[in-house]
C-alpha positions in Angstrom: -0.1 0.1 -0.2 1.2 3.5 -1.2 0.9 6.4 1.6 2.2 9.7 1.9 4.5 10.1 4.8 8.3 11.0 6.1 10.9 8.8 6.3 14.5 8.5 6.9 17.2 7.5 4.6 21.1 7.5 4.4 21.3 10.7 2.2 24.0 13.1 3.0 21.8 16.2 1.7 18.2 14.5 1.8 18.1 12.3 5.0 14.3 13.0 5.7 11.9 13.0 2.8 8.0 13.4 2.4 6.4 11.6 -0.3 4.8 8.5 -1.2 6.1 5.6 0.6 5.1 1.8 0.7 4.0 0.1 4.0 3.9 -3.5 4.4 1.9 -5.7 7.0 4.7 -7.5 8.9 3.9 -10.1 11.5 5.5 -9.0 14.8 5.2 -10.4 18.3 4.8 -8.4 21.5 6.7 -10.6 23.9 8.8 -13.9 23.9 6.2 -17.0 23.9 3.6 -14.9 22.3 2.5 -15.8 18.8 3.5 -13.5 15.9 0.7 -11.4 14.9 -0.3 -9.4 11.6 -0.8 -5.9 12.1 -4.2 -3.9 12.5 -4.3 -0.9 9.9 -4.6 2.3 11.6 -4.6 6.2 10.7 -2.2 8.4 12.6 -4.1 11.1 13.9 -1.7 13.2 16.1 2.0 12.9 16.1 4.5 14.4 18.3 8.3 15.0 17.5 10.9 13.7 19.7 14.7 14.4 20.0 15.2 10.9 18.9 13.5 12.1 15.5 16.3 14.7 14.9 19.3 12.2 16.1 18.0 9.9 13.3 18.0 12.7 10.8 21.6 13.4 11.9 22.7 9.8 11.5 20.9 9.6 8.2 23.2 12.3 6.9 26.1 10.4 8.3 25.0 7.4 6.5 24.6 5.4 9.7 21.0 4.4 9.6 20.9 0.9 8.1 21.0 -1.1 11.3 17.7 0.7 12.0 16.0 -0.1 8.8 13.0 -2.5 8.6 14.2 -5.9 7.1 14.2 -5.8 3.3 13.8 -1.6 3.5 16.5 1.0 2.8 14.5 3.6 4.8 12.8 4.0 7.8 9.2 5.7 8.4 9.6 7.8 11.9 7.3 8.8 14.4 6.7 6.9 17.9 4.7 9.5 19.8 0.9 9.9 19.3 -2.6 8.9 18.8 -4.0 6.8 16.0 -7.6 6.0 14.9 -8.2 2.2 14.5 -11.1 2.2 12.0 -11.7 -1.9 12.5 -12.4 -1.4 16.1 -14.0 2.1 16.0 -11.7 3.6 18.6 -8.5 5.6 19.2 -5.3 4.1 20.8 -1.8 4.8 21.8 0.6 2.8 19.9 3.1 0.6 22.3 6.2 1.1 20.5 8.6 -1.4 21.9 8.2 -5.2 21.7 9.8 -8.0 20.2 11.2 -11.6 20.7 12.0 -11.2 24.2 10.6 -11.3 27.7 11.3 -7.6 28.8 12.1 -5.5 25.9 13.5 -2.8 28.3 16.4 -5.2 29.1 16.5 -7.6 26.2 19.5 -10.2 26.2 22.1 -11.0 23.8 19.8 -14.1 22.5 16.7 -11.9 22.2 15.5 -9.3 19.8 13.4 -6.0 19.9 11.9 -3.7 17.5 10.7 -0.2 18.2 7.8 1.5 15.7 9.4 4.6 14.3 13.0 4.1 15.4 14.2 0.8 15.2 13.4 -2.1 12.7 9.7 -1.0 12.5 8.0 1.8 10.7 6.1 4.7 12.7 3.3 7.1 12.8 4.6 9.4 10.3 2.2 8.5 7.4 -1.6 8.3 6.3 -1.9 4.8 7.5 0.3 1.9 9.2 0.1 -1.4 10.6 0.8 -1.9 14.1 0.5 -5.4 16.4 -3.1 -5.5 17.7 -1.8 -6.4 21.1 0.2 -3.0 21.2 -2.8 -0.7 20.7 -3.4 0.7 24.0 -6.9 2.2 25.0 -7.4 5.8 25.8 -9.5 7.0 29.1 -13.2 7.4 28.6 -14.8 11.1 28.2 -12.4 12.4 25.5 -14.4 11.6 22.6 -17.3 13.2 21.2 -19.0 12.4 17.9 -16.1 10.4 16.7 -13.6 13.2 17.1 -10.9 13.3 19.7 -10.5 16.3 21.9 -7.6 18.3 20.8 -6.1 19.4 24.3 -6.2 15.9 25.4 -4.6 14.7 22.3 -1.6 16.9 23.1 -1.0 15.2 26.1 -1.0 11.9 24.3 2.4 12.6 22.6 3.9 12.3 25.9 3.0 8.4 27.1 6.2 7.4 25.4 8.7 9.7 27.4 6.5 9.7 30.4 6.4 5.9 30.5 10.4 6.1 30.1 10.6 8.3 33.0 8.2 5.9 35.2 10.9 3.1 34.0 13.8 5.3 35.2 12.1 6.4 38.7 11.6 2.3 39.2 15.3 1.9 38.3 16.5 4.6 40.5 14.5 3.1 43.6 15.7 -0.3 42.8 19.3 0.4 42.7 19.1 3.1 45.4 17.6 0.4 47.8 20.1 -2.1 46.9 23.3 0.5 46.9 22.4 2.1 49.9 20.5 -0.2 52.3 23.4 -1.2 54.5 24.2 2.5 55.0 20.7 2.9 56.4 20.8 -0.3 58.4 24.2 0.9 60.3 22.8 4.5 60.5 19.3 3.7 61.6 20.1 0.3 63.3 16.8 -1.1 61.6 16.3 -4.2 60.0 17.0 -4.9 56.3 13.6 -4.4 54.9 13.0 -1.1 56.5 16.3 -0.2 55.3 15.6 -1.0 51.8 12.7 1.1 51.9 14.4 4.1 53.5 17.3 4.0 51.1 14.9 4.0 48.2 14.0 7.4 49.6 17.4 8.5 50.7 18.7 8.3 47.1 16.6 11.4 46.1 17.7 13.7 49.4 19.6 15.8 46.9 18.8 15.3 43.6 20.4 17.1 40.4 18.5 17.1 37.0 21.2 18.4 34.6 19.1 19.7 31.6 15.4 20.8 31.2 13.8 19.2 28.4 10.7 17.2 28.6 12.5 14.2 29.8 14.0 16.1 32.8 10.8 17.9 33.5 8.9 14.7 33.7 11.6 13.0 35.9 11.4 15.8 38.4 7.7 15.6 38.5 7.8 11.9 39.3 10.2 12.2 41.8 8.3 14.9 43.6 5.1 13.0 43.3 6.8 10.0 44.9 9.2 11.4 47.3 7.9 14.5 48.5 10.9 15.1 50.9 13.1 15.0 48.0 15.1 18.0 47.3 15.2 18.6 43.4 17.5 20.9 41.4 17.0 21.6 37.7 19.8 23.0 36.0 19.7 24.5 32.5 20.7 27.5 30.4 17.4 28.8 29.9 16.6 32.0 32.2 14.5 31.5 35.2 11.5 33.6 34.2 11.2 31.8 30.8 7.8 30.2 30.3 9.6 26.6 30.0 11.3 26.7 33.6 8.4 28.5 35.0 6.1 25.6 34.1 8.6 23.2 35.3 8.8 24.6 38.8 5.1 25.1 39.0 4.5 21.2 38.5 7.3 20.0 40.4 8.0 22.6 43.3 11.9 21.9 42.5 14.5 24.8 42.8 16.4 26.2 39.6 19.8 27.2 38.6 20.9 28.9 35.6 23.8 27.6 34.0 25.4 31.0 32.9 28.5 30.5 34.7 32.1 31.6 33.3 33.5 28.4 34.5 32.4 24.7 35.2 34.0 25.0 38.6 31.7 28.0 39.5 28.4 26.3 38.3 29.4 23.3 40.1 30.0 25.1 43.5 26.8 27.1 42.9 25.2 23.6 42.6 26.5 22.3 45.6 25.5 25.4 47.7 22.3 25.5 46.4 21.6 22.0 47.3 23.1 22.4 50.5 25.7 19.6 49.9 26.9 17.1 47.4 24.2 15.5 45.2 22.7 12.1 46.0 21.5 11.4 42.8 22.7 13.1 39.5 20.5 12.8 36.3 22.0 13.7 33.2 19.6 14.7 30.6 21.2 17.7 28.7 22.9 15.6 26.0 25.9 17.5 26.6 29.5 16.4 27.7 29.5 18.8 30.8 27.5 16.4 32.6 30.0 14.0 33.6 32.6 16.7 34.4 30.3 18.5 36.5 29.2 15.4 38.5 32.8 13.7 38.8 35.6 16.0 37.9 34.1 19.0 40.0 32.6 16.5 42.4 29.2 17.7 42.4 28.1 13.9 43.1 28.9 12.8 46.6 29.9 9.8 48.5 27.7 6.8 47.8 26.0 9.1 45.2 24.1 7.4 41.8 24.7 8.8 38.5 21.8 8.4 35.7 22.9 8.7 32.5 20.0 9.4 30.4 21.5 11.3 27.5 22.1 10.0 24.1 25.4 11.0 22.9 27.7 12.2 25.4 30.8 10.1 26.5 31.1 9.6 30.6 34.6 9.9 32.0 35.7 9.5 35.7 38.9 9.1 37.6 38.9 5.4 39.1 40.7 6.6 42.1 37.8 8.9 43.8 35.2 6.7 42.0 36.2 3.5 43.8 36.7 5.3 47.3 33.7 7.5 46.9 31.5 4.3 46.0 29.6 6.0 43.0 27.3 3.9 41.1 26.6 4.7 37.5 23.9 3.3 35.3 22.1 3.9 32.0 18.7 2.5 30.8 16.1 3.7 28.3 12.6 2.6 27.4 9.4 1.1 29.4 7.2 -1.7 29.8 3.6 -1.6 29.0 2.5 -1.1 32.4 4.5 2.1 32.4 2.8 3.3 29.5 -0.5 2.4 30.6 0.1 4.2 33.7 1.5 7.3 31.8 -1.7 7.4 29.8 -3.9 7.9 33.1 -1.6 10.3 34.7 -1.0 12.6 31.9 -4.6 12.5 31.0 -5.2 14.4 34.2 -2.3 16.8 33.5 -1.5 20.2 32.3 1.3 19.1 30.1 -0.9 19.9 27.0 0.0 23.6 27.9 3.6 22.7 26.5 2.7 21.7 23.4 2.8 23.7 20.3 1.3 22.6 16.6 2.8 22.8 13.2 0.7 22.6 10.1 1.0 19.5 8.4 1.3 21.3 5.0 4.0 23.6 6.2 6.0 20.3 7.6 5.4 18.3 4.5 6.8 21.1 2.2 10.1 21.1 3.7 10.4 18.6 6.8 14.4 19.3 7.0 13.8 23.0 7.0 11.0 22.5 9.8 13.5 20.2 12.0 16.4 22.8 11.8 14.6 26.0 11.9 11.4 25.2 14.1 11.1 22.1 15.8 14.5 21.6 17.0 15.7 25.4 16.9 17.2 27.2 19.8 13.6 28.9 19.9 11.8 25.5 19.5 8.7 25.3 22.1 9.3 22.4 24.8 7.4 20.0 22.4 5.8 20.3 18.9 3.3 17.8 17.3 1.4 18.0 14.1 -2.1 17.1 13.4 -1.9 14.3 10.8 -5.6 13.7 10.3 -7.8 16.6 11.0 -10.9 14.6 10.4 -10.5 13.0 13.7 -9.9 15.9 15.8 -12.5 18.3 17.8 -10.8 21.4 17.1 
């Protein structure tokens, strides 16, 4: 079937193209042990742009996308955030992006495989029609559809279940690792039993939390830590002025503190972070996508003894001096993605949120006329909004 859409390819000058593209119904399985199923034909309704899309475009310009292409293809239809209409089921749905021949696609092993719609080995949402595994079409809450059309403000929130679900997974990982990493310290300090100490440690790891970077992932992470660990001291560090709409929104939603990264040196910035926190960090979350993250945490000693470093940025290299690293008992981890339960929880929480307020729309015709220009000059420019989305099919949106 030929449809209109955008796709990435290995091409130095045209890594992102809008036009005719052929879609096929490939059998896929959600989890190991389940049967492969043919996809259900869906119509994307509203789709969000993610930083991964921009990174994939850059990879295409460098000729590095081949491992990401679906089998037998030399291109990848992108898009992994948004709402689709399922004509055969007369309902709207959110696509569970990650699946494969693995027990837990978030942590697949060497003998397992995975795919991600719109990102890795499977075509995504930026097209008029697409096939998705029927078990991976998650329902939306009741009350947001009227006369067959989806409420626009609700639809805007539904570009976030993917990153918000990912942050729910991050929270789970930080709690799990923090509990295992620090419970013996809590046992010694509190003179309590192991079970009690593990619960205390899962909370204590967030005592002084630095979130280095303030995109949507950083904002969501602060939101979830604040909701689940109300005694946490959370500090966002980013380049934006404190009175900018982005920062104001993040601080209002999380109750966190903020420090603008506008110092003359990294050393001065590090000293200001420690002073603002009231001590060295127990948790350092790097989401800025820059190499400054690890230097601030390790070289300039913002990460304290027994501290945990969550490397969530894609691209930067993490380096540390083994002498203080070992003696200060640091823990470094990195993990991305989510399980189905995380995405279902994200849909529920986001439906009651105000995150629609940070989503701005780009007209489909404007985007289709020059997708590369839209990426560079609007969607991912320095003046870009927190989140950009496009109404792909206006017939299903209540405007």
